[in-house]
SETI-573229 format. One record per residue: residue number from 1; residue in one letter; chain; x, y, z of N, C-alpha, C in turn. Coordinates in steps of 0.2 Angstrom, whole numbers. Each point is the difference from the previous one (the first is absolute). Layout:
<rokes>
pos,code,unit,n.east,n.north,n.up,ca.east,ca.north,ca.up,c.east,c.north,c.up
NUM,A,A,X,Y,Z,X,Y,Z,X,Y,Z;
...
</rokes>
This chain:
<rokes>
pos,code,unit,n.east,n.north,n.up,ca.east,ca.north,ca.up,c.east,c.north,c.up
1,X,A,82,252,-209,-3,5,-5,5,5,1;
2,X,A,3,4,-4,6,4,1,-3,7,1;
3,X,A,5,5,2,-2,6,2,1,2,9;
4,X,A,-4,2,2,-5,6,-3,2,6,-3;
5,X,A,-4,1,-5,2,8,-3,-7,4,1;
6,X,A,0,6,-1,-5,5,0,-5,-1,-6;
7,X,A,3,-1,-6,-5,0,-5,5,-5,-5;
8,X,A,-7,-4,-3,1,-4,-5,-2,1,-5;
9,X,A,1,1,-6,-3,3,-7,-1,-7,-5;
10,X,A,-5,-1,-3,-1,-5,-5,1,3,-7;
11,X,A,5,1,-3,1,1,-7,6,6,0;
12,X,A,4,-1,-6,6,3,1,0,4,-7;
13,X,A,-8,3,-3,1,5,-5,1,8,3;
14,X,A,-1,5,-5,1,5,1,-3,1,7;
15,X,A,-7,-1,-1,-3,3,6,2,-3,7;
16,X,A,1,-7,1,2,-3,6,6,2,1;
17,X,A,6,1,-6,6,3,3,1,7,3;
18,X,A,-5,4,-3,1,6,3,-4,1,6;
19,X,A,-4,-5,2,-5,1,7,7,-3,4;
20,X,A,4,-5,-1,6,-2,3,5,5,2;
21,X,A,2,4,-5,4,5,0,-3,4,5;
22,X,A,-4,3,-2,-4,6,6,0,-2,7;
23,X,A,-2,-6,1,-1,-3,6,6,-1,5;
24,X,A,6,-3,-6,5,-1,4,5,7,3;
25,X,A,-2,4,-5,3,7,1,-3,3,7;
26,X,A,-7,-2,1,-2,3,7,4,-4,6;
27,X,A,5,-5,-1,0,-5,6,-1,-7,1;
28,X,A,-6,-1,-4,-4,-7,2,5,-4,-4;
29,X,A,-1,-7,3,3,-6,-4,-4,-3,-5;
30,X,A,3,0,-7,-6,-2,-4,4,-5,-4;
31,X,A,-4,-6,-2,2,-5,-3,-6,-1,-8;
32,X,A,3,1,-6,-3,-2,-5,-1,-6,-3;
33,X,A,-4,-5,0,-2,-6,-3,-1,0,-8;
34,X,A,4,-1,-4,-1,-1,-8,4,-4,-3;
35,X,A,-2,-6,-4,4,-5,-4,6,3,-3;
36,X,A,-3,5,-4,4,5,-6,-3,7,1;
37,X,A,4,3,4,-2,7,2,1,4,-8;
38,X,A,-6,5,-1,0,4,-6,0,-3,-6;
39,X,A,-3,-7,0,0,-4,-7,-8,1,-3;
40,X,A,-3,1,4,-8,0,0,-3,6,-5;
41,X,A,-5,4,1,-2,5,-3,5,5,-1;
42,X,A,4,1,5,5,7,1,5,-2,-6;
43,X,A,1,-7,-3,5,0,-4,-2,1,-6;
44,X,A,-7,-1,-2,-3,1,-6,-3,8,-3;
45,X,A,0,3,7,-4,8,0,5,4,-5;
46,X,A,-4,4,-3,4,6,-4,3,6,5;
47,X,A,-3,-1,7,2,6,4,-1,8,-2;
48,X,A,-6,-1,-2,-3,7,-1,-4,4,6;
49,X,A,2,6,1,-2,3,6,-6,6,-2;
50,X,A,-6,-3,-2,-5,3,-5,-6,1,4;
51,X,A,-1,3,4,-8,2,5,-4,2,-5;
52,X,A,2,5,-5,-4,4,-5,-2,-4,-6;
53,X,A,5,-2,-4,-3,-7,-5,-3,-5,2;
54,X,A,2,-2,6,-3,-5,1,-7,1,4;
55,X,A,-2,6,1,-7,2,3,-5,-3,-4;
56,X,A,-4,-2,4,-8,-5,-4,-6,4,4;
57,X,A,-5,-1,-5,-5,3,2,-3,-3,7;
58,X,A,-2,2,5,-3,-4,7,5,-2,4;
59,X,A,7,3,-1,4,-3,5,4,6,2;
60,X,A,-4,5,3,3,6,2,3,0,7;
61,X,A,-2,-5,5,4,-1,6,7,-4,-1;
62,X,A,-1,-4,-6,7,-2,-1,4,5,-4;
63,X,A,-3,4,-3,5,6,-4,3,5,6;
64,X,A,-4,0,5,3,3,7,6,-3,2;
65,X,A,0,-6,1,4,-4,2,7,0,-6;
66,X,A,-2,-1,-5,5,0,-4,6,6,-1;
67,X,A,-7,5,0,4,8,0,6,0,6;
68,X,A,-2,-2,5,4,1,6,6,-4,-1;
69,X,A,-1,-5,-2,6,-6,1,6,4,-6;
70,X,A,-3,-1,-6,3,7,-4,5,5,2;
71,X,A,-4,4,4,2,7,3,7,-2,6;
72,X,A,0,-7,2,4,-2,5,6,-4,-4;
73,X,A,-1,-2,-6,5,-3,-4,7,2,0;
74,X,A,1,7,-2,7,3,-1,4,-1,7;
75,X,A,-3,3,7,5,-3,4,0,-6,1;
76,X,A,-5,-4,-1,1,-8,2,6,-3,-5;
77,X,A,0,3,-7,5,-2,-4,5,2,2;
78,X,A,2,6,3,6,4,1,4,-4,6;
79,X,A,-5,-2,5,3,-2,5,1,-9,0;
80,X,A,-4,-3,-4,2,-6,-2,6,-1,-6;
81,X,A,2,4,-4,5,1,-3,6,0,3;
82,X,A,-1,5,6,6,1,4,3,-6,5;
83,X,A,-7,-5,1,2,-6,6,0,-6,-4;
84,X,A,-3,1,-7,0,-7,-3,3,-2,-8;
85,X,A,1,8,-3,2,-1,-7,-6,4,-5;
86,X,A,2,0,-6,-3,3,-5,-8,-3,-1;
87,X,A,-5,4,1,-6,-3,-2,-3,2,-8;
88,X,A,4,5,-2,-2,2,-8,-5,5,1;
89,X,A,-1,4,4,-5,4,0,0,6,-5;
90,X,A,-5,2,-5,0,2,-5,-6,6,2;
91,X,A,2,6,-2,-6,5,0,-3,5,-6;
92,X,A,2,-4,-6,-1,4,-5,-8,0,-1;
93,X,A,-5,-3,2,-7,0,0,-1,-5,-5;
94,X,A,-7,0,-2,-4,-4,-5,-5,4,-5;
95,X,A,3,-4,-5,-5,3,-6,-5,-5,-2;
96,X,A,-5,0,0,-6,-3,-3,-2,2,-6;
97,X,A,-1,-4,-5,-1,3,-7,-4,-5,-4;
98,X,A,-3,1,-5,-7,-2,-3,3,0,-8;
99,X,A,-1,-6,-2,1,-2,-8,-4,3,-4;
100,X,A,-7,-1,2,-6,2,-6,-5,4,4;
101,X,A,-4,2,-4,-5,5,2,-4,-3,7;
102,X,A,-2,-6,-2,-3,-4,6,2,0,5;
103,X,A,8,-3,0,5,0,5,1,7,3;
104,X,A,-1,5,-3,1,7,3,-7,2,3;
105,X,A,-6,-1,-2,-7,1,4,1,-4,7;
106,X,A,3,-6,0,-1,-3,6,7,4,5;
107,X,A,5,0,-3,4,5,4,-2,6,4;
108,X,A,-3,4,-5,-5,6,2,-4,-1,5;
109,X,A,-3,-4,0,-6,-2,4,3,-1,9;
110,X,A,7,-5,-1,4,-1,5,3,7,4;
111,X,A,1,2,-5,3,7,2,-3,5,3;
112,X,A,-7,1,-2,-4,3,3,-3,-3,7;
113,X,A,0,-5,1,-1,-5,6,6,3,6;
114,X,A,5,0,-4,7,1,4,-1,7,3;
115,X,A,0,5,-5,0,8,2,-7,1,4;
116,X,A,-6,-4,-1,-5,0,5,2,-1,9;
117,X,A,6,-4,0,2,-2,6,6,5,4;
118,X,A,1,6,-5,7,4,0,5,-3,0;
119,X,A,1,-4,-4,8,-5,-3,3,4,-4;
120,X,A,6,0,1,5,3,-5,0,-2,-7;
121,X,A,-3,2,-6,-1,-3,-6,1,6,-4;
122,X,A,3,-1,-6,0,5,-5,0,-3,-7;
123,X,A,-6,3,-3,-2,-2,-7,6,1,-4;
124,X,A,4,-4,-4,3,1,-7,-2,-1,-6;
125,X,A,2,3,-5,-2,-1,-7,6,-5,-2;
126,X,A,-4,-3,-6,6,-5,-3,7,2,-2;
127,X,A,1,8,-1,6,1,-2,4,2,7;
128,X,A,-3,3,5,4,-2,7,0,-5,3;
129,X,A,-2,-5,-2,1,-7,3,5,-4,-4;
130,X,A,0,2,-6,7,-2,-3,6,5,1;
131,X,A,-1,6,2,7,3,1,3,-3,7;
132,X,A,-5,-3,4,2,-2,6,4,-7,-1;
133,X,A,-2,-4,-4,0,-5,-2,2,-1,-6;
134,X,A,5,0,-4,0,0,-7,0,-5,-3;
135,X,A,0,-7,4,0,-6,-4,-8,-3,0;
136,X,A,-5,4,3,-7,-2,-3,-1,1,-6;
137,X,A,-5,-4,-1,-3,0,-7,-3,7,-3;
138,X,A,1,0,-7,-3,7,-1,-9,-1,0;
139,X,A,-1,-6,1,-8,-1,0,-4,3,7;
140,X,A,6,0,5,-3,2,6,-5,7,-1;
141,X,A,-5,-2,4,-5,8,-1,1,4,5;
142,X,A,2,-2,7,0,5,5,1,-4,7;
143,X,A,1,2,5,3,-2,5,-2,4,7;
144,X,A,1,-2,5,0,3,8,7,1,3;
145,X,A,3,4,2,7,-1,3,-3,0,7;
146,X,A,3,-4,4,-1,-1,8,7,1,4;
147,X,A,3,5,3,8,2,2,-1,-4,5;
148,X,A,-6,-3,4,1,-1,7,1,-8,1;
149,X,A,-1,-3,-6,-1,-9,0,8,-1,-2;
150,X,A,5,-3,3,6,-3,1,1,-7,-2;
151,X,A,6,-2,2,1,-6,1,5,-3,4;
152,X,A,2,-6,1,6,-2,2,0,-8,-3;
153,X,A,7,-3,0,0,-6,-1,0,-4,5;
154,X,A,-6,-5,-1,-3,-3,5,5,-6,2;
155,X,A,5,-3,-3,4,-4,1,7,3,4;
156,X,A,0,5,-2,5,4,5,-1,2,7;
157,X,A,-8,1,0,0,1,6,-2,-6,6;
158,X,A,0,-6,-3,-2,-5,2,8,-2,3;
159,X,A,5,2,-4,6,-1,3,4,6,4;
160,X,A,-4,4,0,3,6,4,-4,-2,7;
161,X,A,-6,-1,2,-2,-3,4,0,-6,3;
162,X,A,2,-4,-3,4,-6,4,7,2,4;
163,X,A,4,6,-4,5,1,3,-1,5,6;
164,X,A,-5,4,1,-2,6,4,-3,-4,5;
165,X,A,-5,-6,0,-3,-2,5,6,-5,4;
166,X,A,5,-3,-4,4,-4,4,5,5,4;
167,X,A,2,5,-4,4,6,4,-3,1,7;
168,X,A,-7,0,0,-3,5,5,-2,-7,5;
169,X,A,1,-6,-1,0,-5,5,-6,-5,-2;
170,X,A,-3,-1,-5,-5,-3,-2,4,-7,-4;
171,X,A,-3,-5,2,1,-7,-2,-3,-3,-6;
172,X,A,2,-2,-4,-4,-4,-6,1,-7,0;
173,X,A,-6,-5,1,1,-6,0,-3,-5,-7;
174,X,A,3,-1,-3,-2,-3,-6,-4,-6,-1;
175,X,A,-5,0,4,-5,-6,2,-7,1,-4;
176,X,A,-4,-4,1,-6,1,-3,-5,-1,7;
177,X,A,-3,5,0,-7,0,7,-4,-5,-3;
178,X,A,-2,-5,6,-5,-5,0,-7,3,4;
179,X,A,2,5,4,-5,1,5,1,4,5;
180,X,A,-4,3,2,-1,5,6,-1,-4,6;
181,X,A,4,1,5,-2,-3,6,-5,5,5;
182,X,A,-6,-1,2,-3,4,5,-3,-5,6;
183,X,A,1,5,5,-2,-4,6,-4,6,5;
184,X,A,-7,-5,1,-5,5,3,-1,8,-2;
185,X,A,0,-1,-7,-3,6,-5,6,4,-1;
186,X,A,6,-2,1,5,5,0,7,-3,-4;
187,X,A,2,3,-3,6,-2,-5,5,-2,5;
188,X,A,4,-6,-2,7,-3,5,4,-1,-5;
189,X,A,0,0,-6,5,0,-6,-1,-3,-6;
190,X,A,4,-3,-3,0,-3,-7,3,-6,1;
191,X,A,-3,-5,-5,3,-7,-3,2,0,-7;
192,X,A,7,-1,-2,2,-1,-5,2,-7,-3;
193,X,A,2,0,-5,2,-8,-2,7,-1,2;
194,X,A,1,5,4,9,-2,4,1,0,8;
195,X,A,-7,1,1,-2,0,7,-4,6,3;
196,X,A,1,3,5,-5,5,1,3,7,4;
197,X,A,-4,5,1,3,6,2,-6,3,4;
198,X,A,4,1,6,-5,4,5,1,7,0;
199,X,A,-7,4,1,0,8,-2,-6,1,3;
200,X,A,-1,7,3,-5,4,3,-5,1,-6;
201,X,A,3,3,-5,-3,2,-6,1,-2,-7;
202,X,A,-6,-3,-3,2,-2,-8,-4,5,-4;
203,X,A,5,2,-5,-3,3,-5,0,-4,-7;
204,X,A,-6,0,-3,-1,-5,-5,-1,5,-6;
205,X,A,7,0,-3,1,4,-8,3,-4,-4;
206,X,A,-5,-5,-2,2,-6,-5,-4,2,-7;
207,X,A,0,4,-1,-4,2,-7,-6,-4,-1;
208,X,A,-2,-3,-7,-4,-4,-2,-1,-7,5;
209,X,A,6,-2,4,-1,-6,4,-2,2,6;
210,X,A,-2,4,2,-2,5,8,-7,-5,2;
211,X,A,-4,-1,-5,-7,-2,2,1,-8,3;
212,X,A,6,-3,-2,1,-7,0,4,-2,5;
213,X,A,3,4,4,4,-2,7,-5,-4,6;
214,X,A,4,-6,0,-4,-4,4,1,1,8;
215,X,A,-5,-4,3,0,2,8,-5,5,2;
216,X,A,-3,5,-5,-5,5,0,-6,-2,-3;
217,X,A,-6,2,4,-7,-1,-2,-1,4,-8;
218,X,A,-1,-3,-4,-1,3,-8,-2,8,1;
219,X,A,-7,0,5,-2,8,1,4,4,2;
220,X,A,6,-2,3,3,5,4,6,4,-4;
221,X,A,1,-2,-6,6,3,-5,-4,1,-6;
222,X,A,1,8,-3,-4,1,-5,1,-4,-6;
223,X,A,-5,1,-5,-2,-4,-6,6,3,-4;
224,X,A,5,-3,0,5,3,-5,1,-5,-7;
225,X,A,0,2,-6,1,-5,-4,4,2,-5;
226,X,A,3,-5,-4,6,2,-5,-4,3,-7;
227,X,A,4,5,-3,-3,3,-6,6,1,-4;
228,X,A,1,-4,-6,5,-1,-3,1,6,-3;
229,X,A,8,1,-3,2,5,-3,7,-2,-4;
230,X,A,0,0,-7,4,0,-3,4,5,-2;
231,X,A,7,-1,-1,5,6,-1,6,-1,-4;
232,X,A,2,4,-3,6,-2,-4,6,5,2;
233,X,A,5,-1,0,6,5,-1,6,-1,-6;
234,X,A,0,4,-3,4,2,-5,7,4,1;
235,X,A,5,-1,-5,7,3,3,0,5,-6;
236,X,A,3,7,3,2,5,-5,7,3,3;
237,X,A,4,4,-6,6,3,3,-2,4,4;
238,X,A,2,1,6,-1,5,4,2,7,-2;
239,X,A,4,1,-4,2,6,-4,-4,3,-4;
240,X,A,-5,-4,-2,-4,1,-5,-6,-2,1;
241,X,A,-3,2,5,-7,-2,3,-5,1,-5;
242,X,A,-7,-5,0,-4,2,-5,-7,5,3;
243,X,A,2,0,7,-5,4,4,4,3,5;
244,X,A,-1,6,4,3,3,4,-5,0,7;
245,X,A,-7,-1,-2,-5,0,6,-4,-7,-1;
246,X,A,-4,-1,5,-4,-5,-1,-6,2,-4;
247,X,A,-2,-4,-5,-5,1,-3,-5,-5,0;
248,X,A,-7,1,1,-6,-4,1,-5,3,-7;
249,X,A,-2,-6,-4,-4,3,-3,-5,-5,-2;
250,X,A,-4,3,-5,-6,-5,-2,2,-1,-8;
251,X,A,-1,-4,-3,2,-1,-7,-6,-6,-3;
252,X,A,-5,3,-3,-6,-3,-4,-3,-3,6;
253,X,A,-1,4,7,-4,-3,6,5,-5,3;
254,X,A,4,-2,-1,5,-4,4,5,5,2;
255,X,A,1,-1,10,4,3,3,5,-4,1;
256,X,A,7,4,1,6,-2,1,4,4,3;
257,X,A,5,0,2,5,4,4,7,-2,-2;
258,X,A,4,5,1,7,-1,-2,4,5,3;
259,X,A,5,-5,6,3,3,4,6,2,-1;
260,X,A,6,3,-2,8,0,-1,2,1,5;
261,X,A,5,-5,2,5,-1,5,8,4,-3;
262,X,A,3,4,5,6,3,-2,5,-5,-1;
263,X,A,-1,-7,2,6,-4,-2,-3,-3,-7;
264,X,A,-5,1,-3,0,-1,-7,-5,-6,0;
265,X,A,-5,-1,5,-6,-6,-1,-6,4,-3;
266,X,A,-4,-2,-3,-8,4,-1,-5,-6,1;
267,X,A,-4,2,5,-4,-4,3,-7,2,-3;
268,X,A,-3,-6,-4,-6,1,-3,-5,-6,4;
269,X,A,-7,4,2,-5,-4,2,-7,4,0;
270,X,A,-3,-4,3,0,-5,2,-7,-3,1;
271,X,A,-2,-6,-2,-7,-4,1,-3,0,6;
272,X,A,-6,1,1,-4,-2,6,-4,-5,-1;
273,X,A,0,-6,2,-2,-6,-1,-3,-4,6;
274,X,A,-6,-2,0,-3,-4,6,1,-6,-2;
275,X,A,5,-5,2,3,-7,-2,3,-4,5;
276,X,A,-2,4,7,1,-5,5,8,2,1;
277,X,A,3,-8,2,8,1,0,3,-2,-4;
278,X,A,-1,1,-7,2,-1,-6,5,3,-2;
279,X,A,7,0,0,5,4,-3,4,-1,-7;
280,X,A,-6,-2,-5,3,-3,-6,1,7,-4;
281,X,A,5,1,-3,1,4,-4,-3,-1,-7;
282,X,A,-5,4,-3,-3,-2,-6,2,4,-6;
283,X,A,1,-4,-6,0,5,-7,-3,6,-2;
284,X,A,-8,-2,3,-4,6,-1,3,6,5;
285,X,A,0,-2,4,2,7,4,7,3,-2;
286,X,A,5,-3,-1,5,3,-2,-1,3,-7;
287,X,A,-4,-3,-4,-1,4,-7,-4,5,1;
288,X,A,-5,0,4,-5,7,1,4,5,4;
289,X,A,5,-2,5,3,5,4,5,4,-6;
290,X,A,4,-4,-3,4,3,-4,-1,3,-7;
291,X,A,-8,-2,-1,-2,4,-6,-3,6,1;
292,X,A,-3,0,7,-1,8,3,5,3,2;
293,X,A,6,-3,2,6,5,0,3,2,-5;
294,X,A,1,-3,-6,2,1,-5,-3,6,-5;
295,X,A,-7,-2,1,-4,6,-3,1,6,3;
296,X,A,0,2,6,2,5,2,6,3,1;
297,X,A,6,-5,1,8,2,-1,2,-5,-5;
298,X,A,1,3,-6,1,-7,-5,8,-2,0;
299,X,A,3,2,3,8,-1,3,-1,-5,3;
300,X,A,-4,-2,4,-1,-5,5,1,-7,-3;
301,X,A,-1,0,-7,-1,-6,-4,8,-3,0;
302,X,A,4,6,-2,8,-2,-1,2,-4,6;
303,X,A,-2,2,7,4,-2,6,0,-7,1;
304,X,A,5,-4,3,1,-6,2,-4,-1,6;
305,X,A,-5,-6,-3,-5,-2,8,2,-5,4;
306,X,A,3,2,5,5,-4,5,-4,-5,7;
307,X,A,-8,3,0,-3,-5,5,-7,2,-1;
308,X,A,-4,-5,1,-7,0,1,-1,-4,8;
309,X,A,-5,3,2,-1,-2,8,-8,1,0;
310,X,A,-2,-4,5,-8,0,2,1,0,8;
311,X,A,-3,5,3,0,2,6,-8,-1,3;
312,X,A,-2,-1,6,-5,0,3,-1,7,5;
313,X,A,-3,4,-2,-2,6,5,-6,-4,5;
314,X,A,1,3,6,-6,-2,6,-5,6,-1;
315,X,A,-6,-4,-2,-7,4,0,-5,-1,5;
316,X,A,-4,5,2,-5,-1,5,-7,2,-6;
317,X,A,-5,-2,4,-6,3,-2,0,6,-2;
318,X,A,2,5,3,-1,8,-2,7,2,-2;
319,X,A,4,-5,-3,7,3,-2,5,4,3;
320,X,A,-4,1,8,5,3,5,4,-4,4;
321,X,A,5,4,3,4,-6,4,-4,0,8;
322,X,A,4,-6,3,-5,-3,7,7,3,4;
323,X,A,-1,5,5,7,2,3,-3,0,8;
324,X,A,1,-5,4,-1,2,8,-2,-6,4;
325,X,A,-2,0,5,-1,-6,4,-6,-4,-3;
326,X,A,-1,-7,4,-5,-5,-1,-3,0,6;
327,X,A,-5,-6,-1,-3,-2,7,4,-4,4;
328,X,A,6,-3,-2,6,-3,5,5,5,2;
329,X,A,0,1,8,4,5,2,8,-2,-2;
330,X,A,2,6,-3,8,-2,-2,1,-2,-8;
331,X,A,-5,-1,-2,-1,0,-7,-1,4,-5;
332,X,A,4,3,-4,-1,6,-4,1,-2,-8;
333,X,A,-3,4,-4,0,-1,-8,2,5,-3;
334,X,A,4,0,-5,3,4,-3,0,-1,-9;
335,X,A,-7,-1,-3,1,-4,-7,-6,3,-3;
336,X,A,-1,-3,-6,-5,1,-5,1,8,-3;
337,X,A,6,0,-2,4,6,-3,-3,2,-6;
338,X,A,-1,-6,-4,-1,-1,-8,5,4,-4;
339,X,A,-4,4,-3,7,5,-4,5,5,3;
340,X,A,-1,1,7,2,6,2,5,-3,6;
341,X,A,2,-6,0,6,-2,4,4,5,2;
342,X,A,5,0,-6,5,3,1,-1,8,3;
343,X,A,-5,4,-3,-1,6,1,-3,1,7;
344,X,A,-1,-5,4,-5,-1,6,5,-2,5;
345,X,A,6,-1,-1,4,-3,4,2,5,6;
346,X,A,2,6,-1,1,3,6,-5,2,4;
347,X,A,-7,1,-2,-6,2,4,-2,-7,4;
348,X,A,1,-4,-3,-1,-7,3,5,-4,5;
349,X,A,6,2,0,4,-1,4,-1,6,5;
350,X,A,-1,6,3,-1,5,4,-6,-4,3;
351,X,A,-5,-1,-4,-6,-2,3,0,-6,4;
352,X,A,4,-5,-1,1,-7,4,5,2,6;
353,X,A,4,6,-1,5,1,6,-5,3,5;
354,X,A,-4,5,-2,-5,3,5,-5,-5,3;
355,X,A,-3,-5,-6,-4,-5,6,4,-4,3;
356,X,A,7,-3,0,4,-4,4,0,4,7;
357,X,A,3,7,-1,2,3,4,-4,4,4;
358,X,A,-6,2,-2,-6,5,4,-5,-3,0;
359,X,A,0,-6,-3,-7,-6,0,-6,4,-6;
360,X,A,1,5,-4,-3,1,-5,4,3,-7;
361,X,A,-4,-1,-5,3,4,-6,-3,7,-1;
362,X,A,3,3,-4,-1,8,0,-7,1,-2;
363,X,A,-2,6,1,-8,2,-5,0,-3,-6;
364,X,A,4,2,-4,2,-1,-6,-2,-8,-3;
365,X,A,1,-3,3,1,-7,-1,-6,-4,3;
366,X,A,-4,4,4,-7,-3,4,-5,-3,-6;
367,X,A,0,3,-6,-4,-3,-4,0,-6,-4;
368,X,A,7,-3,2,3,-6,-4,1,-6,6;
369,X,A,-5,1,4,0,-6,7,-1,-6,-4;
370,X,A,3,-5,2,-1,-7,-5,-6,-3,3;
371,X,A,-4,2,6,-6,-2,1,-6,4,-3;
372,X,A,2,3,-4,-6,1,-4,-3,-4,-5;
373,X,A,3,-5,-1,-4,-3,-6,-3,-7,4;
374,X,A,0,-1,7,-4,-3,4,-4,2,1;
375,X,A,0,6,0,-8,5,3,-3,0,-6;
376,X,A,2,-2,-6,-4,0,-6,-4,-5,-1;
377,X,A,4,-6,2,-4,-7,-2,-7,0,5;
</rokes>
């Protein structure tokens, strides 16, 4: 068994790498184990930092966590760009629009919910929506401007985190974890397909694969499942962008988002499917996403379709992350972020640093204790 190191992290997506970077900055020896860092849900993600437009009924504790992480993103992005490179951070805001009267009623209902929570939203008439985004369809009936919902390029974030974590002293082992090694109720290390790693603490940040880590009783790890999301990428001339900000829309009841990148990429997504570990891209999903996007922004129909992807979000029974310690000493988890993995990376990394260095997560994260699921069975 090689090592020892202070912390072994299972999973090299945005969450795992953010934890590695922050822990290494604190002077801890850190090794991330992942056969393909950044190639899972982080690779497919649109990178929206959208606590307000992602607000859902009954998820107020999660909303508080999302808002706090969004508040930390500007400083997180600035520091990460200095140490690892561009992350594509954009703060133009998000415009949510409705194509027909039924869509507008649904959007107004959501806006009233957001306003009841004190969130920063501004209702816009159809003319104001098209003034903000001239390529919107003339059929758009109205919308809501959310100035505080921003975006990053998740693929650039992964690249920057790999560089920053390495510069801070973290090691990446491109291997597959086959199990956790525990002795007398305490973590001793990790087994991989290429050997083993001795470490005092293990952080499971393996996304939708987190519940299947070997060597751990099933009830110890939270019940994380894959939630399939199909997503498209199109190319436009950066000098003539079809949109200047993220647009989320309802088109005849169908939800879609369009996220423009400065480098000429338009991300269109995404489905939400309970299909297990299936990553097939289907013609129906591509058709539906494009139909909704073109209905809202007709110019999308003339863009080049360059990529279709199906990613697997890590979902939990209550759609909230699992952050914190488990019943095995030295075993922690940072998983189950579902649709908010990129958004929650800063606050998750800070919570894991607090757990490893001080023995507990901060108060904001206590509602997301991974042991809450065992208590409900």
